[in-house]
C-alpha positions in Angstrom: -0.4 0.0 0.1 1.1 3.4 -0.9 0.1 6.6 1.1 -0.4 9.8 -1.1 -1.0 13.6 0.5 -2.7 15.5 -1.7 -1.9 19.7 -0.6 -4.8 22.1 -1.9 -4.0 26.2 -1.8 -6.0 29.4 -2.6 -4.9 33.1 -3.0 -7.9 35.5 -1.6 -8.3 38.6 -2.8 -10.6 41.6 -1.5 -10.8 42.7 -4.7 -10.8 42.8 -8.4 -7.8 45.6 -8.6 -5.4 43.5 -6.8 -5.7 41.1 -9.5 -2.6 41.6 -12.4 -4.1 43.0 -15.7 -4.0 39.7 -17.8 -6.7 38.2 -14.6 -8.4 41.4 -14.4 -9.1 40.7 -18.4 -10.1 37.5 -18.1 -12.6 38.2 -15.0 -14.1 41.2 -16.9 -13.9 39.0 -20.1 -16.3 36.2 -18.2 -18.5 39.5 -16.6 -19.0 39.6 -20.3 -20.0 36.1 -20.9 -22.8 35.7 -18.1 -25.1 37.7 -20.4 -25.4 35.0 -22.7 -26.3 32.5 -20.3 -29.5 30.6 -20.0 -30.7 30.5 -16.6 -34.7 30.4 -16.6 -34.3 27.9 -13.8 -32.1 28.7 -11.2 -31.6 32.6 -11.4 -27.9 31.8 -11.4 -26.3 34.0 -14.9 -22.8 32.4 -14.6 -20.0 33.3 -17.3 -16.2 31.7 -17.9 -12.7 33.0 -19.7 -10.1 31.1 -20.6 -7.2 32.2 -21.5 -5.7 29.4 -23.9 -1.6 29.1 -24.4 -1.6 30.3 -27.8 -3.1 33.5 -25.9 -7.0 33.1 -27.5 -9.6 34.0 -24.9 -12.2 31.3 -25.1 -15.6 31.9 -23.3 -18.6 30.0 -21.9 -22.1 30.1 -19.6 -24.3 28.2 -17.9 -26.8 26.8 -19.7 -29.9 25.3 -18.1 -31.9 22.4 -19.1 -36.2 22.0 -19.0 -34.9 19.4 -17.1 -33.8 21.0 -14.3 -30.8 20.0 -12.5 -28.9 18.9 -15.8 -27.8 21.0 -17.7 -23.9 23.1 -18.2 -21.7 25.2 -16.5 -20.1 27.6 -17.2 -16.9 26.0 -17.0 -17.6 22.8 -19.1 -18.9 24.9 -21.3 -15.9 26.9 -22.3 -13.5 23.9 -21.7 -15.5 21.8 -24.6 -15.9 25.4 -26.8 -12.0 25.8 -25.8 -10.9 22.2 -27.1 -13.4 22.1 -30.1 -12.2 25.2 -31.8 -8.2 24.8 -30.6 -7.5 21.4 -30.7 -4.6 20.6 -29.0 -3.7 23.5 -27.0 -3.4 24.0 -23.3 -5.1 25.6 -21.3 -3.3 28.5 -19.5 -5.0 29.9 -17.2 
């Protein structure tokens, strides 16, 4: 038997102004992306923005379904769009 230890860390910011210029841009794009979210059931509109290694920014937003709660989260939509539009390109942020 082998024991594996997993740890995680996070940085908490008090304000968007504390982010790097690159991260501020991604945050702004994510806020923009949520305008196209489809959330008639939860009324919780979510946007996501990914920065790819090639410099492209890919957006996603949550998409609910009449069979609520099945639907797609914003992050998954962005990841699927990135892999279908830019196959083989890694996500940087």
